[in-house]
C-alpha positions in Angstrom: 80.6 63.3 120.2 77.7 60.7 118.8 78.8 57.1 120.3 78.7 56.2 116.0 81.2 57.8 115.4 83.1 57.4 118.4 83.1 53.9 117.6 84.1 54.3 113.4 87.1 56.4 114.8 88.2 53.2 116.8 87.6 51.1 114.1 89.9 52.8 111.8 92.8 53.3 114.2 92.3 49.6 115.2 91.7 48.3 111.6 93.6 51.2 109.2 90.8 50.1 106.5 91.1 51.9 103.4 87.5 51.4 102.4 86.8 53.3 106.6 89.2 56.4 105.4 87.4 56.5 101.8 83.9 57.2 104.1 86.1 59.5 106.3 87.4 61.7 104.3 83.9 62.1 102.2 82.4 62.8 105.3 84.4 65.5 106.7 85.2 66.9 103.1 82.9 69.9 103.2 85.8 71.1 106.0 88.1 71.3 103.0 85.9 73.2 100.9 84.9 75.9 104.0 88.8 76.3 104.7 89.5 77.0 101.2 86.6 79.2 101.0 88.3 81.5 103.8 91.4 81.6 102.7 90.5 82.3 99.3 89.0 86.1 100.0 92.0 88.3 98.7 93.9 86.3 96.6 95.2 87.0 93.4 92.6 85.6 90.5 95.4 83.1 89.4 95.2 81.1 92.0 92.5 78.4 91.4 89.9 77.2 94.2 90.3 73.8 92.9 94.2 74.0 93.7 93.2 75.1 97.3 90.9 72.2 97.7 93.9 70.1 96.6 96.1 71.4 99.1 93.5 70.9 101.9 92.8 67.5 101.2 96.8 66.8 102.6 95.9 68.2 105.2 92.6 66.2 106.1 94.7 63.0 105.4 97.4 64.4 107.7 94.3 64.8 110.5 92.8 61.7 109.6 96.0 59.3 110.8 97.1 62.0 113.8 93.4 62.5 115.5 93.0 60.5 118.4 88.9 59.9 119.4 90.4 59.4 123.5 90.9 62.9 124.0 87.5 63.8 123.7 87.4 66.3 121.3 85.5 67.2 117.9 87.6 65.9 114.6 85.9 69.1 113.0 87.8 71.6 115.7 91.0 69.5 115.3 91.1 69.3 111.5 90.6 73.0 110.3 93.8 73.9 111.4 95.6 70.8 109.9 93.8 71.7 106.4 94.6 75.1 106.7 98.0 74.7 107.5 98.7 72.6 104.5 96.7 75.1 102.1 99.3 77.5 103.2 102.3 75.6 103.1 102.0 75.4 99.8 101.0 78.8 98.7 103.7 79.7 100.5 105.9 77.7 98.4 104.3 79.7 95.4 105.9 82.6 96.5 105.0 85.0 94.0 105.2 88.3 96.1 107.2 90.8 94.4 111.0 91.3 96.5 110.3 94.8 96.7 106.6 94.2 98.2 108.2 92.2 100.8 110.9 95.0 101.8 108.1 97.0 101.8 106.1 94.8 104.2 109.1 94.6 106.4 109.3 98.5 106.4 106.0 98.9 107.5 106.7 96.2 110.4 109.5 97.8 111.5 107.8 101.3 111.4 104.7 100.3 113.3 106.7 98.6 115.9 109.1 102.2 116.9 105.8 104.3 116.2 104.2 102.2 119.1 107.9 102.8 121.0 107.8 105.9 120.7 104.1 107.0 121.2 103.2 104.2 123.7 100.3 103.2 121.7 99.1 101.4 118.1 100.3 103.8 115.0 97.8 105.4 112.9 97.8 105.1 109.1 98.8 108.8 109.3 101.6 108.2 111.4 102.6 105.3 109.8 102.8 107.2 106.2 104.4 109.8 106.9 107.2 107.6 108.6 107.6 105.9 105.7 107.7 109.2 103.4 104.7 108.4 101.3 100.5 109.3 101.4 97.9 107.2 102.9 96.7 106.4 99.5 99.9 104.6 98.6 100.3 103.3 102.3 96.6 101.5 101.4 97.8 100.5 98.3 100.5 98.2 99.9 98.0 96.7 102.5 96.2 95.5 99.3 98.4 93.9 97.3 100.4 93.1 101.1 96.5 90.8 101.6 97.2 89.1 98.4 100.6 88.1 98.3 100.9 87.5 102.5 98.4 85.5 103.7 98.1 87.8 106.3 95.4 86.2 108.8 94.3 85.4 112.3 92.0 82.7 111.4 94.5 80.0 112.3 92.7 77.3 114.3 95.5 76.7 116.7 96.1 73.2 118.9 98.2 72.6 121.9 101.3 70.3 121.9 99.1 67.8 123.6 97.4 66.8 120.6 93.8 67.7 120.1 92.3 69.9 122.9 91.2 73.1 121.8 91.8 76.3 122.4 89.3 79.6 122.8 89.1 81.9 119.9 91.2 84.6 121.1 93.9 82.0 121.2 93.8 81.2 117.5 94.8 84.7 116.8 98.2 84.0 118.3 99.4 81.2 115.6 99.2 83.0 112.7 101.2 86.2 114.4 104.0 84.6 116.5 107.2 83.6 115.0 110.5 82.3 116.6 111.2 85.4 118.0 108.5 85.2 120.6 108.7 81.7 121.5 110.0 82.7 125.0 107.2 84.4 125.8 104.3 82.3 127.8 101.3 81.7 125.8 98.7 83.1 128.6 101.1 86.5 128.1 100.4 86.6 124.3 97.2 86.3 124.7 97.1 89.0 127.0 99.3 91.2 125.0 97.0 90.6 121.8 93.5 91.4 124.0 95.6 94.7 125.0 96.0 95.7 121.3 93.0 94.6 119.8 91.2 97.1 122.5 93.2 99.9 121.7 92.3 99.5 117.7 90.0 102.3 116.4 86.0 101.0 116.3 86.0 100.3 112.9 88.8 98.0 112.8 88.0 96.1 115.8 84.6 95.5 114.3 85.9 93.8 111.0 88.0 92.0 113.5 84.4 90.8 115.4 82.5 90.3 112.4 85.1 88.4 110.3 86.7 86.1 113.2 84.1 86.0 115.6 80.8 86.4 113.6 82.2 84.5 110.2 80.8 87.1 108.1 82.8 87.2 104.4 84.3 90.8 103.8 81.7 91.3 101.3 79.1 91.2 104.1 80.7 93.2 106.2 81.6 96.4 103.8 77.8 96.1 103.2 77.5 96.3 107.3 80.3 99.5 107.2 79.0 100.7 103.8 82.2 100.4 102.3 83.9 98.5 99.4 84.9 94.8 100.0 88.6 95.8 99.1 88.3 98.5 101.6 87.7 95.5 104.5 90.7 93.5 102.8 93.0 97.0 103.6 91.3 97.3 107.4 92.2 93.4 107.7 95.7 93.3 106.5 96.5 97.1 108.5 95.2 95.2 111.9 97.2 92.5 111.6 100.1 94.4 110.7 100.1 96.4 113.7 99.0 93.8 116.0 102.2 92.1 114.8 103.9 95.5 115.4 102.8 95.6 119.0 103.8 92.1 119.7 107.4 92.7 118.6 107.5 95.5 120.7 106.8 93.8 123.9 107.9 90.8 123.4 111.1 93.0 123.3 110.6 94.4 126.6 109.4 90.7 127.9 112.9 89.5 126.8 114.7 91.7 128.4 112.6 90.7 131.6 113.3 87.2 131.3 
């Protein structure tokens, strides 16, 4: 971080100057637009991009108020998680997912977990469809619907409890998958479980994860590389997140028994 930036943050923390706050907001507004653009992928058309930006600005305000420059980490790293969290919180409040679709999502989660327990590996599309007594086309259709209603994503920038310390890219996957049922599992163990599960993914699915989260390509760009439609990439992305969550549910259950 440049010396001028450090001085700016120290001055703001000391004076709480409204004019300086406005200057900081303008300086980092691009982060809000970037995160809003990432979140917007796959959302229903009735969700306005400007609404996402408005939600994200609240997160930027929160980040500005809580950022501690003495930690020595970039504000951008800290702010992205606050911005995205704010957007996601507001979107979840809308809760437009039909009750039946939410029920189907829980069924898929449960079947993925059961199949993995039975076979000792991640479930395939055919296995999940058969267990649900539907066709693979119907399953893919559900994945498409889920992608636009449940905000399944690995693209979380997760912070430690000690403030601004950034975490590796692989660890950012954890925040969007871990719920209270995994709270007893050590963070290092979760990282290992996810790495193990990602290694088991078919090559195309693994490539989608790498290109989207590590290379920051858009779903459309990934589709061009794989020679498939953008909607197909959305389907692949959604089912990967569901499979990883099922894997964590199974392994977390085993770890809780061992604890």
